[in-house]
Structure formats: C-alpha cells, structure tokens
C-alpha angles and dihedrals in degrees: 000000000000103000096192094055093045094046088054092048090054090055091059113137115186092190087068100046103087092047094051090045092054091045093050092046100236097163124115111294093008122121094253093045112165100005121139131217136203091200096248119149122223098252089054091052092048090053092053090048090050089056100044112027098096094056095041115108129206089249088059092045089054091058091045098048090053094051122128089227118086097214093052090056090049088051087054092053098045088049089053089050089055094049090049095048094051094047094072095133095039107075090176091059094045089051090050085055094049091045089050093049097048094046093053103049093120087074094048090082111148136055094254094051088049097044098046096051120021101075093038091058113015098028092048093046092056098047091105098023140076107287100203090118089069093049089050094047092051094046103035107020113143091223140031087250094058089046091051092048087058090056106037093046086072089073086084090060092046089056088055092049093253109131106160098091092048093060096038094053090043088060088058089065092045087060093052117107112260142279091062111197110261092236087058092048089049092051097049092045093050095047095049088045091054089047084054091060087064095042118009093180095056091050086053090051093049092049096050097082095030114041096078087063103030118115107266099240090050093051091049092055093043096057097034092115097047122110109276098247090049092049091052093052091052090050092050 
C-alpha cells in the first residue's frame, strides 16, 4: 500500500475542488487544462508530507508523481524536497533526488508545482556545481514549466547572495520571440525583483537598456518594490 497516496485521498474535500480548479486554470485552452483536484489546500498537504516523508520510497513517489490528481503530485514533490534536505551528507541520495526530479518534469505541470520544489532541489544541488542545466531548461525546455524551472531555480543562488545566473537566465527569456507566456514573464520579473532586494543598483543597471522593450508584465513585476514615482517613470 502506498501510504502517501492513500493519506492524500483521505484528505479529499469536494467543497474546495471547484475553487482550486478555477484558480489553477484547468479550463479548455488554459495552462492547467485537464488537471484534476482533490480539494486539498497546501498546508494540509504539507502536514501529510511531514508525517510520512521518512517512510516513503522512490517507488511510491513514482506512483504519486504520475497521479492524475494535482495535490498528490505536489505531495510527491514536497516529499522529495524533504528527502533531499535531510540527505546533506549523502551525495548519492541527493543525486538520486535530482535525477528523479529531472526525469519527471512532464508531471511538474503547474506554477505551484514548479515554485515549491525546483529551487529547493535543483537550485540547492547546483550551488557548488556547473549550472548549465538551468540555462538549457530556460532556453530549450519543452514546456513553459521546464522553462520556468530554469528561472525559478536561481532563487537558491539569490538567497546565497549570488545574482549573476538570475540576470543571465533572465536575458534568455528576453531573447525569446514574443508574445512570451504570462507565467514566464511573471517568473522572470519576480526573480530579478528578488535579486534587486540584494542589490537595487544592479537591478537598475540591468533594466536601463532593457525596460523599454521588456514585456509589460515582466517589467511590472521587476519594479514592484521601486519607489512609486520611479516605478511610474519606468511604466511611461
């Protein structure tokens, strides 16, 4: 029996299904088209993971990550995060987590699944390693989710005071043909904004030759923390 899967099914709340379905855009032609929900909020999922991650095997994760249910896939990813975090002295186990993550990106198919897992696993793993994988995902990812993983994973570097990769990968998205998907614009804007919290002058310098041609949503996110008058000047 897969305890993680069964525990998630027991938390089903049908009263929440329609709201979550609308929030994650599962309608025809929308980015989450066809996804299914159990109606489980993230804090509930985290509590299930907290109880069960230690006894969950990779075979069980294999079943959960491939689930038709969004929340079960999230539970698999949050469990993987916990296994990775608690394997600091076990490089082989951490490598297994990273390999599992990268070989299952077809199931990491919404923004929350990306944002709650990628920098905790992939970004953390690459802190002292070659980061070409992120550049390749950003540039050549088969889906917007793989491309978003390439960008959002740099959060791990920002938190360590390393900003170069965030700006370099952001430039990859600025080179992509327009229109750039709204969820990619938001990811780039969000990450450079967070880099700006570490060094606002560097963000301003990065924006100078770019802001006039940046997609509007990306720019709004990037300058969100600027003083009001300065922000208005950029938007003009």
